[in-house]
C-alpha positions as CSV (number, residue, x, y, z in Angstrom):
1,X,40.7,-104.7,119.3
2,X,38.3,-106.2,116.7
3,X,39.2,-106.2,113.1
4,X,40.1,-109.2,110.9
5,X,43.1,-111.4,110.6
6,X,43.2,-114.1,107.9
7,X,45.1,-115.8,105.2
8,X,44.3,-116.9,101.6
9,X,45.9,-118.9,98.9
10,X,45.6,-118.6,95.1
11,X,47.1,-120.6,92.3
12,X,50.4,-118.7,92.6
13,X,50.4,-116.8,95.8
14,X,49.7,-116.9,99.5
15,X,48.6,-113.8,101.4
16,X,48.4,-113.0,105.1
17,X,46.4,-109.9,106.0
18,X,44.9,-107.9,108.7
19,X,42.1,-105.3,108.6
20,X,42.1,-103.0,111.6
21,X,41.5,-99.5,112.8
22,X,44.4,-97.1,112.2
23,X,45.4,-97.0,115.8
24,X,45.8,-100.8,115.8
25,X,48.2,-101.0,112.8
26,X,51.3,-101.5,115.0
27,X,49.6,-104.5,116.7
28,X,48.5,-106.0,113.4
29,X,52.0,-105.8,112.0
30,X,53.4,-107.4,115.2
31,X,51.0,-110.3,115.0
32,X,51.6,-110.9,111.3
33,X,55.4,-110.8,111.9
34,X,55.0,-113.3,114.8
35,X,53.0,-115.6,112.6
36,X,55.6,-115.6,109.8
37,X,58.7,-115.6,112.0
38,X,57.9,-117.4,115.2
39,X,55.2,-119.9,114.4
40,X,55.6,-123.0,116.6
41,X,53.4,-125.5,114.6
42,X,52.2,-127.4,117.7
43,X,51.3,-131.0,116.6
44,X,47.8,-130.7,118.1
45,X,47.1,-127.4,116.3
46,X,48.4,-128.8,113.0
47,X,46.2,-131.9,113.3
48,X,43.2,-129.7,114.0
49,X,43.9,-127.6,110.9
50,X,44.5,-130.6,108.8
51,X,41.0,-131.8,109.7
52,X,39.6,-128.4,108.7
53,X,41.3,-128.6,105.3
54,X,40.1,-132.2,104.8
55,X,36.6,-131.1,105.5
56,X,37.0,-128.3,102.9
57,X,38.2,-130.8,100.3
58,X,35.1,-132.9,101.0
59,X,32.8,-129.9,100.8
60,X,34.4,-128.8,97.4
61,X,33.9,-132.3,96.1
62,X,30.2,-132.2,97.0
63,X,29.8,-128.8,95.3
64,X,29.7,-129.3,91.5
65,X,30.2,-125.6,90.6
66,X,33.4,-125.7,92.7
67,X,34.9,-129.0,91.7
68,X,34.3,-128.5,88.0
69,X,36.9,-125.7,88.1
70,X,39.5,-127.9,89.8
71,X,39.0,-130.5,87.0
72,X,39.1,-127.7,84.4
73,X,42.4,-126.2,85.7
74,X,43.9,-129.7,85.8
75,X,42.8,-130.5,82.3
76,X,44.0,-127.1,81.0
77,X,47.5,-127.5,82.4
78,X,47.8,-131.3,82.5
79,X,50.7,-132.7,84.6
80,X,51.9,-129.2,85.7
81,X,52.1,-127.6,89.1
82,X,49.7,-124.8,88.0
83,X,47.1,-127.4,87.3
84,X,46.9,-128.8,90.8
85,X,44.0,-127.9,93.1
86,X,44.7,-125.1,95.6
87,X,43.3,-127.2,98.5
88,X,45.7,-130.0,97.7
89,X,44.8,-133.7,98.1
90,X,43.9,-135.7,101.1
91,X,47.3,-137.5,100.8
92,X,49.4,-134.4,100.8
93,X,47.4,-132.7,103.6
94,X,47.8,-135.7,105.8
95,X,51.6,-135.9,105.1
96,X,52.4,-132.5,106.6
97,X,54.4,-132.4,109.9
98,X,55.6,-129.6,112.1
99,X,59.1,-130.1,110.8
100,X,58.1,-130.1,107.1
101,X,56.2,-126.8,107.6
102,X,59.2,-125.2,109.4
103,X,61.4,-126.3,106.5
104,X,59.0,-124.9,104.0
105,X,58.8,-121.6,105.9
106,X,62.5,-121.2,106.1
107,X,63.1,-122.1,102.5
108,X,60.4,-120.0,100.9
109,X,59.5,-117.1,103.2
110,X,62.6,-115.0,102.6
111,X,62.8,-111.3,101.9
112,X,63.4,-111.7,98.2
113,X,60.1,-113.7,97.9
114,X,57.9,-111.5,100.1
115,X,56.0,-108.3,99.6
116,X,54.5,-106.1,102.3
117,X,51.7,-103.8,101.2
118,X,49.5,-101.4,103.2
119,X,46.6,-99.2,102.1
120,X,44.2,-96.9,103.9
121,X,44.8,-94.7,106.9
122,X,48.6,-95.3,107.0
123,X,51.8,-93.4,106.6
124,X,54.3,-94.8,104.1
125,X,57.3,-94.0,106.3
126,X,55.6,-95.2,109.4
127,X,54.8,-98.5,107.8
128,X,58.3,-98.8,106.4
129,X,59.9,-98.2,109.8
130,X,57.6,-100.7,111.5
131,X,58.0,-103.4,108.9
132,X,61.8,-103.0,109.1
133,X,61.5,-103.4,112.9
134,X,59.0,-106.3,112.9
135,X,60.2,-108.3,109.9
136,X,63.9,-107.4,110.0
137,X,64.6,-110.8,111.6
138,X,63.7,-112.6,108.4
139,X,67.1,-113.3,106.8
140,X,68.3,-115.3,103.8
141,X,67.2,-119.0,104.1
142,X,69.6,-121.3,105.9
143,X,67.7,-124.2,104.2
144,X,69.0,-125.0,100.7
145,X,66.6,-123.5,98.1
146,X,65.1,-125.9,95.6
147,X,65.6,-124.6,92.1
148,X,63.7,-126.7,89.6
149,X,64.1,-125.8,86.0
150,X,61.9,-122.7,85.3
151,X,59.5,-123.4,82.5
152,X,56.4,-121.3,81.6
153,X,53.0,-122.9,82.1
154,X,51.9,-124.6,78.9
155,X,48.2,-124.8,78.1
156,X,47.5,-128.3,77.0
157,X,43.7,-128.4,76.9
158,X,41.8,-131.6,76.7
159,X,38.5,-133.1,77.8
160,X,37.2,-134.2,81.2
161,X,33.8,-135.7,82.0
162,X,32.4,-136.9,85.3
163,X,28.9,-138.4,85.6
164,X,27.2,-137.9,89.0
165,X,23.6,-138.5,90.2
166,X,22.6,-134.8,90.3
167,X,19.8,-132.6,89.0
168,X,22.0,-130.2,87.1
169,X,25.1,-130.2,85.0
170,X,28.1,-127.9,85.1
171,X,30.1,-127.2,82.0
172,X,33.3,-125.2,81.4
173,X,34.6,-124.5,77.9
174,X,38.1,-123.0,77.9
175,X,40.9,-121.7,75.8
176,X,44.4,-120.4,76.3
177,X,44.3,-116.9,77.7
178,X,46.8,-114.1,78.4
179,X,49.3,-113.7,81.2
180,X,48.7,-111.0,83.8
181,X,50.8,-108.4,82.1
182,X,50.5,-109.5,78.5
183,X,49.9,-106.9,75.8
184,X,46.4,-108.3,75.1
185,X,45.4,-108.7,78.8
186,X,42.9,-105.9,78.8
187,X,41.6,-106.8,75.4
188,X,40.8,-110.3,76.7
189,X,39.1,-108.8,79.7
190,X,36.9,-106.7,77.5
191,X,36.0,-109.7,75.3
192,X,35.0,-111.7,78.3
193,X,32.6,-109.0,79.4
194,X,31.1,-108.7,75.9
195,X,30.6,-112.4,75.7
196,X,29.4,-113.1,79.3
197,X,29.8,-110.2,81.6
198,X,26.2,-109.7,82.9
199,X,22.6,-109.8,81.7
200,X,23.3,-107.7,78.6
201,X,26.1,-109.9,77.4
202,X,25.8,-112.0,74.2
203,X,25.9,-115.4,75.9
204,X,23.4,-114.4,78.6
205,X,20.9,-113.0,76.0
206,X,21.2,-115.8,73.4
207,X,21.8,-118.9,75.5
208,X,19.8,-118.2,78.6
209,X,17.1,-115.6,77.7
210,X,16.4,-116.5,74.0
211,X,17.0,-120.3,74.0
212,X,16.6,-121.1,77.7
213,X,19.4,-123.7,77.6
214,X,20.8,-122.8,81.1
215,X,20.0,-121.1,84.3
216,X,23.5,-119.5,84.7
217,X,26.2,-118.5,82.2
218,X,29.2,-116.2,82.2
219,X,32.6,-115.8,80.6
220,X,35.9,-115.3,82.4
221,X,39.5,-114.6,81.9
222,X,42.0,-115.8,84.5
223,X,45.6,-114.5,84.2
224,X,48.7,-115.9,85.9
225,X,52.3,-114.8,85.8
226,X,53.1,-116.5,82.5
227,X,49.9,-117.9,81.2
228,X,46.1,-117.6,81.3
229,X,42.8,-119.2,80.6
230,X,39.8,-117.8,78.8
231,X,36.5,-119.7,79.4
232,X,32.8,-119.9,79.6
233,X,31.0,-121.5,82.5
234,X,27.4,-122.6,82.3
235,X,25.0,-124.5,84.6
236,X,22.1,-126.3,83.1
237,X,19.9,-129.4,83.2
238,X,21.0,-132.8,81.9
239,X,18.7,-132.7,78.9
240,X,20.0,-129.3,77.7
241,X,23.7,-130.2,78.0
242,X,24.0,-131.7,74.5
243,X,22.6,-128.6,72.8
244,X,24.4,-126.1,75.1
245,X,28.0,-126.6,73.9
246,X,27.3,-126.1,70.2
247,X,25.3,-123.0,70.8
248,X,28.1,-121.5,73.0
249,X,30.6,-122.4,70.3
250,X,28.5,-120.7,67.7
251,X,28.4,-117.5,69.7
252,X,32.2,-117.5,70.1
253,X,32.5,-118.0,66.3
254,X,30.1,-115.1,65.8
255,X,32.1,-112.9,68.0
256,X,35.2,-113.6,65.9
257,X,33.3,-112.3,62.9
258,X,32.8,-108.9,64.5
259,X,32.0,-107.0,67.6
260,X,30.3,-103.6,67.5
261,X,31.8,-100.4,68.9
262,X,28.8,-100.1,71.1
263,X,29.6,-103.4,72.8
264,X,33.3,-102.4,73.3
265,X,32.3,-99.0,74.8
266,X,29.8,-100.8,77.2
267,X,32.4,-103.3,78.3
268,X,35.1,-100.7,78.9
269,X,32.6,-98.8,81.0
270,X,32.0,-101.9,83.1
271,X,35.7,-102.3,83.6
272,X,36.3,-98.7,84.5
273,X,33.4,-98.8,87.0
274,X,34.9,-102.0,88.5
275,X,38.3,-100.5,88.8
276,X,37.0,-97.3,90.4
277,X,34.8,-99.1,92.9
278,X,37.7,-101.4,93.9
279,X,39.6,-98.3,95.0
280,X,37.1,-97.7,97.7
281,X,38.4,-100.8,99.6
282,X,41.8,-100.5,101.2
283,X,42.1,-104.3,101.1
284,X,41.5,-104.4,97.4
285,X,44.0,-101.6,96.8
286,X,46.7,-103.4,98.8
287,X,46.0,-106.6,96.9
288,X,46.3,-104.8,93.6
289,X,49.6,-103.2,94.6
290,X,51.0,-106.6,95.7
291,X,50.0,-108.3,92.5
292,X,51.5,-105.5,90.4
293,X,54.8,-105.6,92.2
294,X,54.9,-109.4,92.2
295,X,54.1,-109.9,88.5
296,X,55.4,-106.7,87.0
297,X,58.1,-105.5,89.4
298,X,56.4,-102.1,89.8
299,X,53.0,-100.5,90.4
300,X,50.7,-99.1,87.8
301,X,48.6,-96.1,88.7
302,X,44.9,-96.2,88.6
303,X,44.9,-93.3,86.1
304,X,47.0,-95.4,83.6
305,X,44.8,-98.5,84.0
306,X,41.7,-96.4,83.6
307,X,42.8,-95.2,80.2
308,X,43.0,-98.5,78.5
């Protein structure tokens, strides 16, 4: 058959997806349904996957530009679920058993908590009929649902430093950002592009090109269902680190004093181009639809998003 079958986790969601030729869509849906409904979780398979994840944790810890973001997230949302690393810890990974996974599946993978999206060479009615047939066996959970008190993520901020015997240094400077569908979401996205969205951005030009204080720098804005983070990541040498943070801070202050219309127009053009090119990928479109429904309860057309 060919194609691709995989799964991915983010801070707030888990996705299972298949990318196949249009004639193989029924088979892909059947396989995904089988995974979610009838997984056996054989002890040998679970142990093998645990070893894979433990290796991934080790690899992340040995990759400074990966682990710095785990520490950053944990510091930004201290003592909160959203601040935990996606890969988990060695202790939690080792603790999983077939029974604990089956309980989790029964408790959380219920119709009211799942979204099925398809994009590309598909018929809406055909997908609807096949999903109803394939996933119709998923009913309300027979396992009592845990309902902890729902509180919005609270940005705490703070400082974390780790000294390691390496040639370079990774630095992330962050601030509270906007939630996925906050009123100022797109404004924050535009600001991140103006500050650090490519070689023409302010930070790249001033910090890297003019002063030579780093070999990589960019700004980012991560949004979640009820919170967000705005930040700047830079990679530099040990000797430049002390001077780097004040210069970045000065550029942020300068941006607060005024941004030109030319910069806004250029950043908006970058965003529109990115949105348009993302429509060329069925996988990207399906992911966008899923996030819109999950976080906003409905879809937002490309035309509306392109007019921001």
